[in-house]
VOVO-401592 format. One record per residue (C-alpha): residue number from 1; x, y, z negated. Coordinates in nm, 2 decimals, padded with zeros to 4 digits. Each point is the difference from the previous one (the first is absolute). Layout:
BEGIN
   pos        u        v        w
   NUM        X        Y        Z
...
//
This chain:
BEGIN
   pos        u        v        w
     1    12.39    11.83   -07.14
     2   -00.31    00.12   -00.19
     3   -00.09    00.35   -00.11
     4    00.20    00.14   -00.29
     5   -00.31    00.10   -00.21
     6    00.03    00.30   -00.23
     7    00.32    00.21   -00.05
     8   -00.05    00.33   -00.18
     9    00.29    00.17   -00.19
    10   -00.04    00.28   -00.25
    11    00.30    00.19   -00.15
    12   -00.14    00.18   -00.31
    13    00.23    00.27   -00.13
    14    00.30   -00.23    00.03
    15    00.34    00.11   -00.14
    16    00.32   -00.20   -00.02
    17    00.31    00.09   -00.19
    18    00.32   -00.21    00.01
    19    00.22    00.04   -00.30
    20    00.36    00.10    00.05
    21    00.31    00.04   -00.21
    22    00.02    00.38    00.04
    23   -00.36    00.08    00.08
    24   -00.32   -00.17    00.11
    25   -00.10    00.01    00.37
    26   -00.36    00.08    00.09
    27   -00.07   -00.20    00.31
    28   -00.38    00.07    00.01
    29   -00.18    00.29   -00.15
    30   -00.38   -00.02   -00.03
    31   -00.08   -00.17    00.33
    32   -00.36   -00.05    00.08
    33   -00.11   -00.17    00.33
    34   -00.27   -00.22    00.13
    35    00.05   -00.25    00.29
    36   -00.32   -00.12    00.14
    37   -00.07   -00.36    00.10
    38    00.11   -00.08    00.36
    39    00.20    00.32    00.06
    40    00.36    00.06    00.09
    41    00.14    00.25   -00.25
    42    00.34    00.16    00.05
    43    00.22    00.15   -00.27
    44    00.29    00.21    00.14
    45    00.28    00.17   -00.17
    46    00.38    00.04   -00.01
    47    00.23   -00.23   -00.20
    48   -00.07    00.04   -00.37
    49   -00.36    00.12    00.04
    50   -00.13   -00.29   -00.20
    51   -00.18   -00.18    00.29
    52    00.16   -00.34   -00.05
    53   -00.06    00.01   -00.37
    54   -00.36    00.07    00.07
    55   -00.05   -00.29    00.24
    56    00.17   -00.25   -00.23
    57   -00.27    00.08   -00.26
    58   -00.27   -00.15    00.21
    59    00.13   -00.35   -00.04
    60    00.14    00.05   -00.35
    61    00.37    00.01    00.09
    62    00.00    00.33   -00.19
    63   -00.22    00.11   -00.29
    64   -00.12    00.36   -00.05
    65    00.13    00.19   -00.31
    66   -00.34    00.16   -00.01
    67   -00.31   -00.02    00.21
    68   -00.16   -00.30    00.17
    69    00.03   -00.18    00.34
    70   -00.33   -00.17    00.07
    71   -00.02   -00.26    00.28
    72   -00.35   -00.13    00.08
    73   -00.12    00.12   -00.33
    74    00.28   -00.17   -00.20
    75    00.26    00.21   -00.20
    76    00.32   -00.17    00.13
    77    00.21    00.15   -00.28
    78   -00.21   -00.18   -00.26
    79    00.07   -00.34    00.15
    80    00.27   -00.24   -00.12
    81    00.12   -00.35    00.08
    82   -00.24   -00.22    00.20
    83   -00.25    00.28    00.03
    84    00.25    00.22    00.18
    85    00.12   -00.28    00.21
    86   -00.35   -00.08    00.11
    87   -00.06    00.37    00.09
    88    00.32    00.01    00.20
    89   -00.13   -00.28    00.23
    90   -00.24    00.26    00.15
    91    00.28    00.24    00.09
    92    00.26   -00.06    00.27
    93    00.32    00.20    00.02
    94    00.22    00.09    00.30
    95    00.35    00.11   -00.08
    96    00.25    00.22    00.19
    97    00.28   -00.27   -00.02
    98   -00.23   -00.30    00.08
    99    00.11   -00.20   -00.31
   100    00.01   -00.33    00.20
   101    00.19   -00.32   -00.09
   102    00.24    00.01    00.30
   103    00.09   -00.37   -00.01
   104   -00.36   -00.12   -00.03
   105   -00.22   -00.06    00.30
   106   -00.26    00.27    00.09
   107   -00.30   -00.23   -00.08
   108    00.13   -00.07   -00.35
   109    00.08    00.37   -00.06
   110   -00.36    00.09    00.07
   111   -00.14   -00.30   -00.19
   112    00.20    00.08   -00.31
   113   -00.26    00.21   -00.19
   114   -00.25   -00.29    00.04
   115    00.25   -00.26   -00.11
   116    00.06    00.21   -00.31
   117   -00.38    00.00   -00.06
   118    00.01   -00.38    00.00
   119   -00.15   -00.05    00.35
   120    00.11   -00.32    00.16
   121    00.27    00.00    00.27
   122   -00.22   -00.10    00.29
   123   -00.27    00.25   -00.08
   124    00.25    00.28   -00.06
   125    00.18   -00.06    00.32
   126   -00.32   -00.01    00.20
   127   -00.10    00.33   -00.14
   128    00.35    00.14    00.07
   129   -00.03   -00.11    00.36
   130   -00.34    00.18    00.02
   131    00.13    00.33   -00.11
   132    00.32   -00.04    00.21
   133   -00.22   -00.04    00.31
   134   -00.19    00.31   -00.10
   135    00.32    00.21   -00.02
   136    00.13   -00.14    00.33
   137    00.27   -00.23   -00.14
   138   -00.16   -00.34    00.03
   139    00.29   -00.12    00.22
   140    00.25    00.10   -00.27
   141   -00.13   -00.22   -00.28
   142    00.29   -00.24    00.01
   143    00.27    00.27    00.03
   144    00.21    00.11   -00.29
   145   -00.08    00.35   -00.13
   146    00.36    00.10    00.05
   147   -00.02   -00.06    00.38
   148   -00.27    00.26    00.05
   149    00.02    00.36    00.11
   150   -00.10    00.28   -00.25
   151   -00.34    00.04    00.16
   152   -00.06   -00.37   -00.01
   153    00.10   -00.01   -00.37
   154   -00.24    00.27   -00.08
   155   -00.28   -00.19    00.17
   156    00.09   -00.30   -00.21
   157   -00.01    00.23   -00.31
   158   -00.35    00.11    00.11
   159   -00.11   -00.36    00.06
   160    00.12   -00.09   -00.35
   161   -00.19    00.29   -00.15
   162   -00.32   -00.12    00.19
   163    00.03   -00.37   -00.09
   164   -00.22    00.03   -00.32
   165   -00.26    00.20    00.20
   166    00.04    00.31   -00.22
   167   -00.25    00.28   -00.04
   168    00.28    00.25    00.00
   169    00.33    00.04    00.18
   170    00.28    00.22   -00.14
   171    00.25    00.12    00.25
   172    00.31    00.15   -00.16
   173    00.20    00.17    00.28
   174   -00.06   -00.30    00.22
   175    00.12    00.17    00.32
   176    00.29    00.20   -00.14
   177    00.27   -00.26    00.11
   178   -00.15   -00.06    00.35
   179    00.06    00.16    00.34
   180   -00.27    00.22    00.15
   181   -00.14   -00.26    00.23
   182   -00.02   -00.27   -00.27
   183   -00.16    00.26   -00.24
   184   -00.28    00.06    00.25
   185   -00.06   -00.38    00.02
   186   -00.01   -00.03   -00.38
   187   -00.24    00.29   -00.02
   188   -00.23   -00.16    00.26
   189    00.01   -00.33   -00.19
   190   -00.10    00.18   -00.33
   191   -00.28    00.18    00.18
   192   -00.13   -00.33    00.14
   193    00.00   -00.15   -00.35
   194   -00.20    00.29   -00.14
   195   -00.24    00.01    00.30
   196   -00.06   -00.37    00.03
   197   -00.01   -00.11   -00.37
   198   -00.09    00.32   -00.19
   199    00.31   -00.03   -00.21
   200    00.08    00.32   -00.20
   201    00.36    00.11    00.08
   202    00.20    00.24   -00.22
   203    00.30    00.13    00.20
   204    00.30    00.17   -00.16
   205    00.23    00.18    00.25
   206    00.21    00.30    00.07
   207   -00.09   -00.01    00.37
   208   -00.29    00.22    00.11
   209   -00.03   -00.19    00.33
   210   -00.10   -00.31   -00.20
   211   -00.27    00.20   -00.18
   212   -00.12    00.15    00.33
   213   -00.03   -00.34    00.17
   214   -00.13   -00.21   -00.28
   215   -00.17    00.17   -00.29
   216   -00.35    00.13   -00.05
   217    00.09    00.22   -00.30
   218    00.33    00.13   -00.14
   219    00.14    00.13   -00.33
   220    00.31    00.21    00.01
   221    00.23   -00.04   -00.31
   222    00.28    00.21   -00.14
   223    00.17   -00.03   -00.34
   224   -00.24   -00.26   -00.12
   225   -00.31    00.20    00.08
   226   -00.26   -00.01    00.28
   227    00.02    00.34    00.16
   228   -00.25   -00.06    00.28
   229   -00.25   -00.26    00.10
   230   -00.25   -00.03    00.28
   231   -00.09   -00.17    00.33
   232    00.29   -00.04    00.23
   233   -00.17    00.21    00.27
   234   -00.07    00.28   -00.24
   235    00.35   -00.01   -00.14
   236    00.15    00.03    00.35
   237   -00.23    00.28    00.10
   238    00.01    00.20   -00.32
   239    00.30   -00.09   -00.23
   240    00.00    00.21   -00.31
   241    00.31   -00.08   -00.20
   242    00.34    00.09    00.13
   243    00.13   -00.36   -00.03
   244   -00.31   -00.11    00.20
   245    00.08    00.25    00.28
   246    00.35   -00.13    00.00
   247   -00.12   -00.36    00.05
   248   -00.25    00.10    00.26
   249    00.26    00.20    00.20
   250    00.20   -00.32    00.05
   251   -00.29   -00.12    00.22
   252   -00.16    00.32    00.12
   253    00.25    00.30    00.02
   254   -00.14    00.30   -00.19
   255    00.18    00.29    00.17
   256    00.29    00.12    00.22
   257    00.37    00.06   -00.06
   258    00.06    00.32   -00.18
   259    00.21    00.14    00.29
   260   -00.29   -00.05    00.24
   261   -00.25    00.18   -00.24
   262    00.25    00.28   -00.06
   263    00.04    00.05    00.38
   264   -00.37   -00.01    00.08
   265   -00.14    00.18   -00.30
   266   -00.29   -00.15   -00.21
   267   -00.27    00.22    00.14
   268   -00.23   -00.22    00.21
   269    00.21   -00.31   -00.08
   270   -00.25   -00.27   -00.10
   271   -00.01   -00.37   -00.08
   272   -00.33   -00.16    00.11
   273   -00.12   -00.34   -00.13
   274   -00.25   -00.19    00.21
   275   -00.21   -00.30   -00.09
   276   -00.14   -00.27    00.23
   277   -00.20    00.16    00.29
   278    00.17    00.34   -00.06
   279    00.32   -00.14    00.14
   280   -00.16   -00.03    00.35
   281   -00.11    00.37    00.02
   282    00.18    00.22    00.26
   283    00.07    00.25   -00.28
   284    00.29    00.19    00.15
   285   -00.14    00.04    00.35
   286   -00.34    00.11   -00.14
   287    00.18    00.25   -00.23
   288    00.20    00.16    00.28
   289   -00.31    00.01    00.23
   290   -00.25    00.14   -00.26
   291    00.22    00.24   -00.20
   292    00.27    00.11    00.24
   293    00.29   -00.07   -00.23
   294    00.34   -00.16    00.06
   295    00.06   -00.34   -00.16
   296    00.33   -00.18   -00.06
   297   -00.04   -00.36   -00.11
   298    00.30   -00.08   -00.22
   299   -00.09   -00.34   -00.12
   300   -00.28   -00.26    00.04
   301   -00.05   -00.36   -00.12
   302   -00.26   -00.24   -00.12
   303   -00.01   -00.31   -00.22
   304   -00.25   -00.26   -00.12
   305   -00.11   -00.01   -00.36
   306   -00.22   -00.30   -00.07
   307   -00.29    00.04    00.25
   308    00.07    00.37    00.07
   309    00.21    00.20    00.25
   310    00.18    00.30   -00.15
   311    00.17    00.25    00.23
   312    00.19    00.32   -00.06
   313    00.12    00.29    00.21
   314    00.22    00.29   -00.09
   315   -00.08    00.30    00.22
   316    00.14    00.35    00.04
   317   -00.28    00.23    00.11
   318    00.09    00.35    00.12
   319   -00.20    00.29    00.15
   320   -00.21    00.29   -00.11
   321   -00.04   -00.02   -00.39
   322   -00.38   -00.01    00.03
   323    00.01   -00.28    00.25
   324    00.25   -00.20   -00.22
   325   -00.23    00.04   -00.30
   326   -00.29   -00.12    00.22
   327    00.22   -00.29    00.11
   328    00.05   -00.11   -00.36
   329   -00.37    00.01   -00.07
   330   -00.07   -00.19    00.33
   331    00.24   -00.28   -00.09
   332   -00.11   -00.02   -00.36
   333   -00.34   -00.10    00.11
   334    00.13   -00.28    00.22
   335    00.26   -00.18   -00.22
   336    00.00   -00.15   -00.34
   337    00.26    00.23   -00.14
   338    00.21    00.30    00.11
   339    00.29    00.14   -00.20
   340    00.27    00.27    00.05
   341    00.35   -00.14    00.07
   342    00.25    00.19   -00.21
   343    00.37   -00.03   -00.05
//
């Protein structure tokens, strides 16, 4: 497989309204985003947020009511007929439900887009075998799609999306129907595609774990709008919108049960965020030694976000009020963030 080339996407004040009998439905409301070439960009939101409508505009499956979707400098919404079909060849799409021909052999499922382009059978099959080898299913080329597991079917779907050597991959809830182990494998495969071939990947999901493990940047959507956007690391460390905090808390818990907070009291009850080398500091033992306070560690964990290690601790610090205040200042200088835990 050769490099994918360019792959920039710009959503310029995009709105989409679907007409209805009783009332129109606004699926997108003034969305503006830029996806840089060679990045993995995640779009997360609950059902009905508009994220699937957004991703389907990149390859012309949906048209904006107002605004523009510009891919590699071309306004996709202005294309029709053969011009649109030619543009779609540069974009591969991975679906939640695989969309394979169950009674057709795997090799021919993958070769289908090339055959529809008029590529000869031998050449199309050779290319299909190349991408099947890449996704780890070279030994399944002669199997029927219906004989495969869910994870294998999704790998076939990815191979089919890659067969034209696209600049852009669109992943629409590609892991939602998979078990956790298979989800990790698919995420690893998508990461390999991006790293090795520079393919731009636009990922739509409702799973924050997928964003954490795969994306460089993320946009959070609600009711057809982008409510927050930034690097994945910054979004995990400092989520601003309430819905973003809800998503982040599915991966990194943000607090304690109310009963525990009510019992302990919120004074001296802090949540610490630590980044990279900060997670290796002997903070608690140093705090007790240097400031003569009592420390109860109520929670601690760490996770990997791209190339970074993010840790957190929830501490209850008690003692002389002056020393507790000094402990807060001491810790604030040594961690990326410190916040009160309240009920």
